[in-house]
mmCIF file of the N, C-alpha and C atoms, coordinates in Angstrom:
data_MODEL
# 
_entry.id   MODEL 
# 
loop_
_atom_site.group_PDB 
_atom_site.id 
_atom_site.type_symbol 
_atom_site.label_atom_id 
_atom_site.label_alt_id 
_atom_site.label_comp_id 
_atom_site.label_asym_id 
_atom_site.label_entity_id 
_atom_site.label_seq_id 
_atom_site.pdbx_PDB_ins_code 
_atom_site.Cartn_x 
_atom_site.Cartn_y 
_atom_site.Cartn_z 
_atom_site.occupancy 
_atom_site.B_iso_or_equiv 
_atom_site.pdbx_formal_charge 
_atom_site.auth_seq_id 
_atom_site.auth_comp_id 
_atom_site.auth_asym_id 
_atom_site.auth_atom_id 
_atom_site.pdbx_PDB_model_num 
ATOM 1   N N  . UNK A 1 1  ? 0.815  -1.181  0.000  1.00 0.00 ? 1  UNK A N  1 
ATOM 2   C CA . UNK A 1 1  ? 0.000  0.000   0.000  1.00 0.00 ? 1  UNK A CA 1 
ATOM 3   C C  . UNK A 1 1  ? 0.868  1.258   0.000  1.00 0.00 ? 1  UNK A C  1 
ATOM 4   N N  . UNK A 1 2  ? 1.853  1.335   0.876  1.00 0.00 ? 2  UNK A N  1 
ATOM 5   C CA . UNK A 1 2  ? 2.739  2.487   0.921  1.00 0.00 ? 2  UNK A CA 1 
ATOM 6   C C  . UNK A 1 2  ? 4.072  2.198   0.258  1.00 0.00 ? 2  UNK A C  1 
ATOM 7   N N  . UNK A 1 3  ? 4.201  1.041   -0.336 1.00 0.00 ? 3  UNK A N  1 
ATOM 8   C CA . UNK A 1 3  ? 5.455  0.673   -0.971 1.00 0.00 ? 3  UNK A CA 1 
ATOM 9   C C  . UNK A 1 3  ? 6.537  0.286   0.020  1.00 0.00 ? 3  UNK A C  1 
ATOM 10  N N  . UNK A 1 4  ? 6.132  -0.116  1.221  1.00 0.00 ? 4  UNK A N  1 
ATOM 11  C CA . UNK A 1 4  ? 7.096  -0.514  2.247  1.00 0.00 ? 4  UNK A CA 1 
ATOM 12  C C  . UNK A 1 4  ? 7.117  -2.033  2.341  1.00 0.00 ? 4  UNK A C  1 
ATOM 13  N N  . UNK A 1 5  ? 8.301  -2.573  2.221  1.00 0.00 ? 5  UNK A N  1 
ATOM 14  C CA . UNK A 1 5  ? 8.465  -4.008  2.403  1.00 0.00 ? 5  UNK A CA 1 
ATOM 15  C C  . UNK A 1 5  ? 8.671  -4.244  3.895  1.00 0.00 ? 5  UNK A C  1 
ATOM 16  N N  . UNK A 1 6  ? 7.686  -4.859  4.549  1.00 0.00 ? 6  UNK A N  1 
ATOM 17  C CA . UNK A 1 6  ? 7.742  -5.040  6.001  1.00 0.00 ? 6  UNK A CA 1 
ATOM 18  C C  . UNK A 1 6  ? 8.968  -5.808  6.459  1.00 0.00 ? 6  UNK A C  1 
ATOM 19  N N  . UNK A 1 7  ? 9.455  -6.714  5.623  1.00 0.00 ? 7  UNK A N  1 
ATOM 20  C CA . UNK A 1 7  ? 10.585 -7.542  6.026  1.00 0.00 ? 7  UNK A CA 1 
ATOM 21  C C  . UNK A 1 7  ? 11.884 -6.756  6.177  1.00 0.00 ? 7  UNK A C  1 
ATOM 22  N N  . UNK A 1 8  ? 11.940 -5.550  5.666  1.00 0.00 ? 8  UNK A N  1 
ATOM 23  C CA . UNK A 1 8  ? 13.168 -4.762  5.801  1.00 0.00 ? 8  UNK A CA 1 
ATOM 24  C C  . UNK A 1 8  ? 13.053 -3.680  6.872  1.00 0.00 ? 8  UNK A C  1 
ATOM 25  N N  . UNK A 1 9  ? 11.892 -3.568  7.501  1.00 0.00 ? 9  UNK A N  1 
ATOM 26  C CA . UNK A 1 9  ? 11.760 -2.564  8.553  1.00 0.00 ? 9  UNK A CA 1 
ATOM 27  C C  . UNK A 1 9  ? 12.498 -3.012  9.809  1.00 0.00 ? 9  UNK A C  1 
ATOM 28  N N  . UNK A 1 10 ? 12.964 -2.056  10.559 1.00 0.00 ? 10 UNK A N  1 
ATOM 29  C CA . UNK A 1 10 ? 13.685 -2.367  11.799 1.00 0.00 ? 10 UNK A CA 1 
ATOM 30  C C  . UNK A 1 10 ? 12.769 -3.088  12.790 1.00 0.00 ? 10 UNK A C  1 
ATOM 31  N N  . UNK A 1 11 ? 11.517 -2.669  12.859 1.00 0.00 ? 11 UNK A N  1 
ATOM 32  C CA . UNK A 1 11 ? 10.565 -3.322  13.760 1.00 0.00 ? 11 UNK A CA 1 
ATOM 33  C C  . UNK A 1 11 ? 10.443 -4.802  13.426 1.00 0.00 ? 11 UNK A C  1 
ATOM 34  N N  . UNK A 1 12 ? 10.294 -5.118  12.156 1.00 0.00 ? 12 UNK A N  1 
ATOM 35  C CA . UNK A 1 12 ? 10.174 -6.519  11.736 1.00 0.00 ? 12 UNK A CA 1 
ATOM 36  C C  . UNK A 1 12 ? 11.433 -7.294  12.090 1.00 0.00 ? 12 UNK A C  1 
ATOM 37  N N  . UNK A 1 13 ? 12.583 -6.727  11.805 1.00 0.00 ? 13 UNK A N  1 
ATOM 38  C CA . UNK A 1 13 ? 13.846 -7.413  12.080 1.00 0.00 ? 13 UNK A CA 1 
ATOM 39  C C  . UNK A 1 13 ? 14.024 -7.664  13.577 1.00 0.00 ? 13 UNK A C  1 
ATOM 40  N N  . UNK A 1 14 ? 13.665 -6.670  14.397 1.00 0.00 ? 14 UNK A N  1 
ATOM 41  C CA . UNK A 1 14 ? 13.780 -6.833  15.846 1.00 0.00 ? 14 UNK A CA 1 
ATOM 42  C C  . UNK A 1 14 ? 12.808 -7.886  16.364 1.00 0.00 ? 14 UNK A C  1 
ATOM 43  N N  . UNK A 1 15 ? 11.589 -7.873  15.855 1.00 0.00 ? 15 UNK A N  1 
ATOM 44  C CA . UNK A 1 15 ? 10.596 -8.867  16.277 1.00 0.00 ? 15 UNK A CA 1 
ATOM 45  C C  . UNK A 1 15 ? 11.019 -10.268 15.850 1.00 0.00 ? 15 UNK A C  1 
ATOM 46  N N  . UNK A 1 16 ? 11.570 -10.369 14.657 1.00 0.00 ? 16 UNK A N  1 
ATOM 47  C CA . UNK A 1 16 ? 12.039 -11.662 14.163 1.00 0.00 ? 16 UNK A CA 1 
ATOM 48  C C  . UNK A 1 16 ? 13.174 -12.189 15.040 1.00 0.00 ? 16 UNK A C  1 
ATOM 49  N N  . UNK A 1 17 ? 14.121 -11.344 15.388 1.00 0.00 ? 17 UNK A N  1 
ATOM 50  C CA . UNK A 1 17 ? 15.248 -11.746 16.235 1.00 0.00 ? 17 UNK A CA 1 
ATOM 51  C C  . UNK A 1 17 ? 14.767 -12.123 17.632 1.00 0.00 ? 17 UNK A C  1 
ATOM 52  N N  . UNK A 1 18 ? 13.824 -11.361 18.159 1.00 0.00 ? 18 UNK A N  1 
ATOM 53  C CA . UNK A 1 18 ? 13.275 -11.673 19.484 1.00 0.00 ? 18 UNK A CA 1 
ATOM 54  C C  . UNK A 1 18 ? 12.596 -13.046 19.469 1.00 0.00 ? 18 UNK A C  1 
ATOM 55  N N  . UNK A 1 19 ? 11.861 -13.334 18.429 1.00 0.00 ? 19 UNK A N  1 
ATOM 56  C CA . UNK A 1 19 ? 11.216 -14.643 18.297 1.00 0.00 ? 19 UNK A CA 1 
ATOM 57  C C  . UNK A 1 19 ? 12.231 -15.762 18.170 1.00 0.00 ? 19 UNK A C  1 
ATOM 58  N N  . UNK A 1 20 ? 13.288 -15.509 17.438 1.00 0.00 ? 20 UNK A N  1 
ATOM 59  C CA . UNK A 1 20 ? 14.346 -16.507 17.275 1.00 0.00 ? 20 UNK A CA 1 
ATOM 60  C C  . UNK A 1 20 ? 15.014 -16.803 18.614 1.00 0.00 ? 20 UNK A C  1 
ATOM 61  N N  . UNK A 1 21 ? 15.320 -15.759 19.367 1.00 0.00 ? 21 UNK A N  1 
ATOM 62  C CA . UNK A 1 21 ? 15.952 -15.934 20.679 1.00 0.00 ? 21 UNK A CA 1 
ATOM 63  C C  . UNK A 1 21 ? 15.032 -16.686 21.638 1.00 0.00 ? 21 UNK A C  1 
ATOM 64  N N  . UNK A 1 22 ? 13.747 -16.374 21.596 1.00 0.00 ? 22 UNK A N  1 
ATOM 65  C CA . UNK A 1 22 ? 12.783 -17.070 22.460 1.00 0.00 ? 22 UNK A CA 1 
ATOM 66  C C  . UNK A 1 22 ? 12.708 -18.553 22.090 1.00 0.00 ? 22 UNK A C  1 
ATOM 67  N N  . UNK A 1 23 ? 12.757 -18.849 20.805 1.00 0.00 ? 23 UNK A N  1 
ATOM 68  C CA . UNK A 1 23 ? 12.757 -20.242 20.363 1.00 0.00 ? 23 UNK A CA 1 
ATOM 69  C C  . UNK A 1 23 ? 13.986 -20.995 20.838 1.00 0.00 ? 23 UNK A C  1 
ATOM 70  N N  . UNK A 1 24 ? 15.131 -20.350 20.788 1.00 0.00 ? 24 UNK A N  1 
ATOM 71  C CA . UNK A 1 24 ? 16.371 -20.970 21.271 1.00 0.00 ? 24 UNK A CA 1 
ATOM 72  C C  . UNK A 1 24 ? 16.266 -21.241 22.766 1.00 0.00 ? 24 UNK A C  1 
ATOM 73  N N  . UNK A 1 25 ? 15.737 -20.277 23.504 1.00 0.00 ? 25 UNK A N  1 
ATOM 74  C CA . UNK A 1 25 ? 15.586 -20.438 24.955 1.00 0.00 ? 25 UNK A CA 1 
ATOM 75  C C  . UNK A 1 25 ? 14.658 -21.612 25.272 1.00 0.00 ? 25 UNK A C  1 
ATOM 76  N N  . UNK A 1 26 ? 13.537 -21.697 24.580 1.00 0.00 ? 26 UNK A N  1 
ATOM 77  C CA . UNK A 1 26 ? 12.594 -22.790 24.810 1.00 0.00 ? 26 UNK A CA 1 
ATOM 78  C C  . UNK A 1 26 ? 13.220 -24.138 24.478 1.00 0.00 ? 26 UNK A C  1 
ATOM 79  N N  . UNK A 1 27 ? 13.989 -24.194 23.407 1.00 0.00 ? 27 UNK A N  1 
ATOM 80  C CA . UNK A 1 27 ? 14.649 -25.446 23.026 1.00 0.00 ? 27 UNK A CA 1 
ATOM 81  C C  . UNK A 1 27 ? 15.657 -25.870 24.086 1.00 0.00 ? 27 UNK A C  1 
ATOM 82  N N  . UNK A 1 28 ? 16.427 -24.925 24.604 1.00 0.00 ? 28 UNK A N  1 
ATOM 83  C CA . UNK A 1 28 ? 17.402 -25.256 25.648 1.00 0.00 ? 28 UNK A CA 1 
ATOM 84  C C  . UNK A 1 28 ? 16.700 -25.745 26.909 1.00 0.00 ? 28 UNK A C  1 
ATOM 85  N N  . UNK A 1 29 ? 15.593 -25.121 27.272 1.00 0.00 ? 29 UNK A N  1 
ATOM 86  C CA . UNK A 1 29 ? 14.840 -25.566 28.451 1.00 0.00 ? 29 UNK A CA 1 
ATOM 87  C C  . UNK A 1 29 ? 14.356 -26.999 28.266 1.00 0.00 ? 29 UNK A C  1 
ATOM 88  N N  . UNK A 1 30 ? 13.850 -27.304 27.102 1.00 0.00 ? 30 UNK A N  1 
ATOM 89  C CA . UNK A 1 30 ? 13.384 -28.667 26.813 1.00 0.00 ? 30 UNK A CA 1 
ATOM 90  C C  . UNK A 1 30 ? 14.543 -29.653 26.859 1.00 0.00 ? 30 UNK A C  1 
ATOM 91  N N  . UNK A 1 31 ? 15.670 -29.283 26.292 1.00 0.00 ? 31 UNK A N  1 
ATOM 92  C CA . UNK A 1 31 ? 16.837 -30.168 26.312 1.00 0.00 ? 31 UNK A CA 1 
ATOM 93  C C  . UNK A 1 31 ? 17.348 -30.393 27.732 1.00 0.00 ? 31 UNK A C  1 
ATOM 94  N N  . UNK A 1 32 ? 17.369 -29.346 28.539 1.00 0.00 ? 32 UNK A N  1 
ATOM 95  C CA . UNK A 1 32 ? 17.804 -29.499 29.931 1.00 0.00 ? 32 UNK A CA 1 
ATOM 96  C C  . UNK A 1 32 ? 16.927 -30.520 30.634 1.00 0.00 ? 32 UNK A C  1 
ATOM 97  N N  . UNK A 1 33 ? 15.624 -30.378 30.488 1.00 0.00 ? 33 UNK A N  1 
ATOM 98  C CA . UNK A 1 33 ? 14.691 -31.309 31.122 1.00 0.00 ? 33 UNK A CA 1 
ATOM 99  C C  . UNK A 1 33 ? 14.944 -32.739 30.672 1.00 0.00 ? 33 UNK A C  1 
ATOM 100 N N  . UNK A 1 34 ? 15.096 -32.937 29.383 1.00 0.00 ? 34 UNK A N  1 
ATOM 101 C CA . UNK A 1 34 ? 15.304 -34.292 28.852 1.00 0.00 ? 34 UNK A CA 1 
ATOM 102 C C  . UNK A 1 34 ? 16.657 -34.867 29.251 1.00 0.00 ? 34 UNK A C  1 
ATOM 103 N N  . UNK A 1 35 ? 17.696 -34.056 29.170 1.00 0.00 ? 35 UNK A N  1 
ATOM 104 C CA . UNK A 1 35 ? 19.031 -34.546 29.532 1.00 0.00 ? 35 UNK A CA 1 
ATOM 105 C C  . UNK A 1 35 ? 19.087 -34.950 31.004 1.00 0.00 ? 35 UNK A C  1 
ATOM 106 N N  . UNK A 1 36 ? 18.544 -34.108 31.877 1.00 0.00 ? 36 UNK A N  1 
ATOM 107 C CA . UNK A 1 36 ? 18.568 -34.427 33.302 1.00 0.00 ? 36 UNK A CA 1 
ATOM 108 C C  . UNK A 1 36 ? 17.711 -35.655 33.604 1.00 0.00 ? 36 UNK A C  1 
ATOM 109 N N  . UNK A 1 37 ? 16.572 -35.779 32.935 1.00 0.00 ? 37 UNK A N  1 
ATOM 110 C CA . UNK A 1 37 ? 15.703 -36.944 33.141 1.00 0.00 ? 37 UNK A CA 1 
ATOM 111 C C  . UNK A 1 37 ? 16.387 -38.235 32.702 1.00 0.00 ? 37 UNK A C  1 
ATOM 112 N N  . UNK A 1 38 ? 17.295 -38.128 31.735 1.00 0.00 ? 38 UNK A N  1 
ATOM 113 C CA . UNK A 1 38 ? 18.000 -39.322 31.262 1.00 0.00 ? 38 UNK A CA 1 
ATOM 114 C C  . UNK A 1 38 ? 19.191 -39.672 32.150 1.00 0.00 ? 38 UNK A C  1 
ATOM 115 N N  . UNK A 1 39 ? 19.444 -38.843 33.169 1.00 0.00 ? 39 UNK A N  1 
ATOM 116 C CA . UNK A 1 39 ? 20.523 -39.130 34.102 1.00 0.00 ? 39 UNK A CA 1 
ATOM 117 C C  . UNK A 1 39 ? 21.810 -38.369 33.861 1.00 0.00 ? 39 UNK A C  1 
ATOM 118 N N  . UNK A 1 40 ? 21.813 -37.475 32.899 1.00 0.00 ? 40 UNK A N  1 
ATOM 119 C CA . UNK A 1 40 ? 23.013 -36.692 32.621 1.00 0.00 ? 40 UNK A CA 1 
ATOM 120 C C  . UNK A 1 40 ? 23.254 -35.703 33.762 1.00 0.00 ? 40 UNK A C  1 
ATOM 121 N N  . UNK A 1 41 ? 24.496 -35.467 34.098 1.00 0.00 ? 41 UNK A N  1 
ATOM 122 C CA . UNK A 1 41 ? 24.828 -34.538 35.181 1.00 0.00 ? 41 UNK A CA 1 
ATOM 123 C C  . UNK A 1 41 ? 24.566 -33.092 34.752 1.00 0.00 ? 41 UNK A C  1 
ATOM 124 N N  . UNK A 1 42 ? 24.325 -32.249 35.746 1.00 0.00 ? 42 UNK A N  1 
ATOM 125 C CA . UNK A 1 42 ? 24.115 -30.823 35.467 1.00 0.00 ? 42 UNK A CA 1 
ATOM 126 C C  . UNK A 1 42 ? 25.343 -30.213 34.812 1.00 0.00 ? 42 UNK A C  1 
ATOM 127 N N  . UNK A 1 43 ? 26.510 -30.661 35.231 1.00 0.00 ? 43 UNK A N  1 
ATOM 128 C CA . UNK A 1 43 ? 27.753 -30.139 34.665 1.00 0.00 ? 43 UNK A CA 1 
ATOM 129 C C  . UNK A 1 43 ? 27.846 -30.445 33.174 1.00 0.00 ? 43 UNK A C  1 
ATOM 130 N N  . UNK A 1 44 ? 27.500 -31.681 32.802 1.00 0.00 ? 44 UNK A N  1 
ATOM 131 C CA . UNK A 1 44 ? 27.566 -32.085 31.393 1.00 0.00 ? 44 UNK A CA 1 
ATOM 132 C C  . UNK A 1 44 ? 26.518 -31.329 30.573 1.00 0.00 ? 44 UNK A C  1 
ATOM 133 N N  . UNK A 1 45 ? 25.315 -31.181 31.123 1.00 0.00 ? 45 UNK A N  1 
ATOM 134 C CA . UNK A 1 45 ? 24.255 -30.437 30.435 1.00 0.00 ? 45 UNK A CA 1 
ATOM 135 C C  . UNK A 1 45 ? 24.712 -28.998 30.193 1.00 0.00 ? 45 UNK A C  1 
ATOM 136 N N  . UNK A 1 46 ? 25.269 -28.376 31.222 1.00 0.00 ? 46 UNK A N  1 
ATOM 137 C CA . UNK A 1 46 ? 25.751 -26.995 31.092 1.00 0.00 ? 46 UNK A CA 1 
ATOM 138 C C  . UNK A 1 46 ? 26.819 -26.894 30.009 1.00 0.00 ? 46 UNK A C  1 
ATOM 139 N N  . UNK A 1 47 ? 27.725 -27.852 30.007 1.00 0.00 ? 47 UNK A N  1 
ATOM 140 C CA . UNK A 1 47 ? 28.801 -27.852 29.016 1.00 0.00 ? 47 UNK A CA 1 
ATOM 141 C C  . UNK A 1 47 ? 28.241 -27.999 27.602 1.00 0.00 ? 47 UNK A C  1 
ATOM 142 N N  . UNK A 1 48 ? 27.332 -28.947 27.407 1.00 0.00 ? 48 UNK A N  1 
ATOM 143 C CA . UNK A 1 48 ? 26.783 -29.196 26.072 1.00 0.00 ? 48 UNK A CA 1 
ATOM 144 C C  . UNK A 1 48 ? 25.981 -28.016 25.527 1.00 0.00 ? 48 UNK A C  1 
ATOM 145 N N  . UNK A 1 49 ? 25.270 -27.330 26.417 1.00 0.00 ? 49 UNK A N  1 
ATOM 146 C CA . UNK A 1 49 ? 24.398 -26.236 25.978 1.00 0.00 ? 49 UNK A CA 1 
ATOM 147 C C  . UNK A 1 49 ? 25.035 -24.857 26.128 1.00 0.00 ? 49 UNK A C  1 
ATOM 148 N N  . UNK A 1 50 ? 26.325 -24.845 26.497 1.00 0.00 ? 50 UNK A N  1 
ATOM 149 C CA . UNK A 1 50 ? 27.057 -23.586 26.648 1.00 0.00 ? 50 UNK A CA 1 
ATOM 150 C C  . UNK A 1 50 ? 26.380 -22.650 27.653 1.00 0.00 ? 50 UNK A C  1 
ATOM 151 N N  . UNK A 1 51 ? 26.014 -23.233 28.801 1.00 0.00 ? 51 UNK A N  1 
ATOM 152 C CA . UNK A 1 51 ? 25.403 -22.488 29.894 1.00 0.00 ? 51 UNK A CA 1 
ATOM 153 C C  . UNK A 1 51 ? 26.253 -22.671 31.136 1.00 0.00 ? 51 UNK A C  1 
ATOM 154 N N  . UNK A 1 52 ? 25.986 -21.882 32.161 1.00 0.00 ? 52 UNK A N  1 
ATOM 155 C CA . UNK A 1 52 ? 26.658 -22.160 33.424 1.00 0.00 ? 52 UNK A CA 1 
ATOM 156 C C  . UNK A 1 52 ? 25.743 -23.038 34.279 1.00 0.00 ? 52 UNK A C  1 
ATOM 157 N N  . UNK A 1 53 ? 26.310 -23.663 35.286 1.00 0.00 ? 53 UNK A N  1 
ATOM 158 C CA . UNK A 1 53 ? 25.558 -24.618 36.100 1.00 0.00 ? 53 UNK A CA 1 
ATOM 159 C C  . UNK A 1 53 ? 24.383 -23.938 36.799 1.00 0.00 ? 53 UNK A C  1 
ATOM 160 N N  . UNK A 1 54 ? 24.559 -22.696 37.213 1.00 0.00 ? 54 UNK A N  1 
ATOM 161 C CA . UNK A 1 54 ? 23.466 -21.974 37.883 1.00 0.00 ? 54 UNK A CA 1 
ATOM 162 C C  . UNK A 1 54 ? 22.254 -21.832 36.967 1.00 0.00 ? 54 UNK A C  1 
ATOM 163 N N  . UNK A 1 55 ? 22.490 -21.583 35.678 1.00 0.00 ? 55 UNK A N  1 
ATOM 164 C CA . UNK A 1 55 ? 21.378 -21.476 34.733 1.00 0.00 ? 55 UNK A CA 1 
ATOM 165 C C  . UNK A 1 55 ? 20.651 -22.811 34.611 1.00 0.00 ? 55 UNK A C  1 
ATOM 166 N N  . UNK A 1 56 ? 21.410 -23.892 34.550 1.00 0.00 ? 56 UNK A N  1 
ATOM 167 C CA . UNK A 1 56 ? 20.810 -25.226 34.441 1.00 0.00 ? 56 UNK A CA 1 
ATOM 168 C C  . UNK A 1 56 ? 19.993 -25.529 35.696 1.00 0.00 ? 56 UNK A C  1 
ATOM 169 N N  . UNK A 1 57 ? 20.541 -25.220 36.870 1.00 0.00 ? 57 UNK A N  1 
ATOM 170 C CA . UNK A 1 57 ? 19.820 -25.453 38.128 1.00 0.00 ? 57 UNK A CA 1 
ATOM 171 C C  . UNK A 1 57 ? 18.521 -24.660 38.162 1.00 0.00 ? 57 UNK A C  1 
ATOM 172 N N  . UNK A 1 58 ? 18.587 -23.395 37.781 1.00 0.00 ? 58 UNK A N  1 
ATOM 173 C CA . UNK A 1 58 ? 17.411 -22.536 37.805 1.00 0.00 ? 58 UNK A CA 1 
ATOM 174 C C  . UNK A 1 58 ? 16.314 -23.083 36.896 1.00 0.00 ? 58 UNK A C  1 
ATOM 175 N N  . UNK A 1 59 ? 16.675 -23.445 35.690 1.00 0.00 ? 59 UNK A N  1 
ATOM 176 C CA . UNK A 1 59 ? 15.692 -23.973 34.743 1.00 0.00 ? 59 UNK A CA 1 
ATOM 177 C C  . UNK A 1 59 ? 15.139 -25.301 35.239 1.00 0.00 ? 59 UNK A C  1 
ATOM 178 N N  . UNK A 1 60 ? 16.002 -26.137 35.807 1.00 0.00 ? 60 UNK A N  1 
ATOM 179 C CA . UNK A 1 60 ? 15.571 -27.417 36.359 1.00 0.00 ? 60 UNK A CA 1 
ATOM 180 C C  . UNK A 1 60 ? 14.571 -27.212 37.493 1.00 0.00 ? 60 UNK A C  1 
ATOM 181 N N  . UNK A 1 61 ? 14.849 -26.256 38.372 1.00 0.00 ? 61 UNK A N  1 
ATOM 182 C CA . UNK A 1 61 ? 13.945 -25.963 39.488 1.00 0.00 ? 61 UNK A CA 1 
ATOM 183 C C  . UNK A 1 61 ? 12.616 -25.406 38.992 1.00 0.00 ? 61 UNK A C  1 
ATOM 184 N N  . UNK A 1 62 ? 12.658 -24.551 37.991 1.00 0.00 ? 62 UNK A N  1 
ATOM 185 C CA . UNK A 1 62 ? 11.428 -23.994 37.428 1.00 0.00 ? 62 UNK A CA 1 
ATOM 186 C C  . UNK A 1 62 ? 10.593 -25.098 36.798 1.00 0.00 ? 62 UNK A C  1 
ATOM 187 N N  . UNK A 1 63 ? 11.257 -26.018 36.113 1.00 0.00 ? 63 UNK A N  1 
ATOM 188 C CA . UNK A 1 63 ? 10.554 -27.121 35.469 1.00 0.00 ? 63 UNK A CA 1 
ATOM 189 C C  . UNK A 1 63 ? 9.921  -28.042 36.506 1.00 0.00 ? 63 UNK A C  1 
ATOM 190 N N  . UNK A 1 64 ? 10.651 -28.329 37.588 1.00 0.00 ? 64 UNK A N  1 
ATOM 191 C CA . UNK A 1 64 ? 10.109 -29.228 38.606 1.00 0.00 ? 64 UNK A CA 1 
ATOM 192 C C  . UNK A 1 64 ? 8.950  -28.575 39.357 1.00 0.00 ? 64 UNK A C  1 
ATOM 193 N N  . UNK A 1 65 ? 8.960  -27.254 39.495 1.00 0.00 ? 65 UNK A N  1 
ATOM 194 C CA . UNK A 1 65 ? 7.836  -26.584 40.160 1.00 0.00 ? 65 UNK A CA 1 
ATOM 195 C C  . UNK A 1 65 ? 6.590  -26.581 39.274 1.00 0.00 ? 65 UNK A C  1 
ATOM 196 N N  . UNK A 1 66 ? 6.768  -26.642 37.963 1.00 0.00 ? 66 UNK A N  1 
ATOM 197 C CA . UNK A 1 66 ? 5.629  -26.745 37.049 1.00 0.00 ? 66 UNK A CA 1 
ATOM 198 C C  . UNK A 1 66 ? 4.986  -28.119 37.137 1.00 0.00 ? 66 UNK A C  1 
ATOM 199 N N  . UNK A 1 67 ? 5.794  -29.138 37.396 1.00 0.00 ? 67 UNK A N  1 
ATOM 200 C CA . UNK A 1 67 ? 5.319  -30.519 37.431 1.00 0.00 ? 67 UNK A CA 1 
ATOM 201 C C  . UNK A 1 67 ? 4.522  -30.829 38.687 1.00 0.00 ? 67 UNK A C  1 
ATOM 202 N N  . UNK A 1 68 ? 4.741  -30.069 39.748 1.00 0.00 ? 68 UNK A N  1 
ATOM 203 C CA . UNK A 1 68 ? 4.079  -30.381 41.018 1.00 0.00 ? 68 UNK A CA 1 
ATOM 204 C C  . UNK A 1 68 ? 2.841  -29.564 41.240 1.00 0.00 ? 68 UNK A C  1 
# 
């Protein structure tokens, strides 16, 4: 209508990047849950996902509070 390609606007690019980052975060949370459930150590999970152990613990605790 105005000759603007939405895909090149800064708003679109920022929203797209925000969605991508949220998807990565959700995937890591799911992987943490599955890895820990399979018996993998928190240290190994942190190493594989390039996180620190505190992040893995926090996500694990949040996940376990959802289950109860």
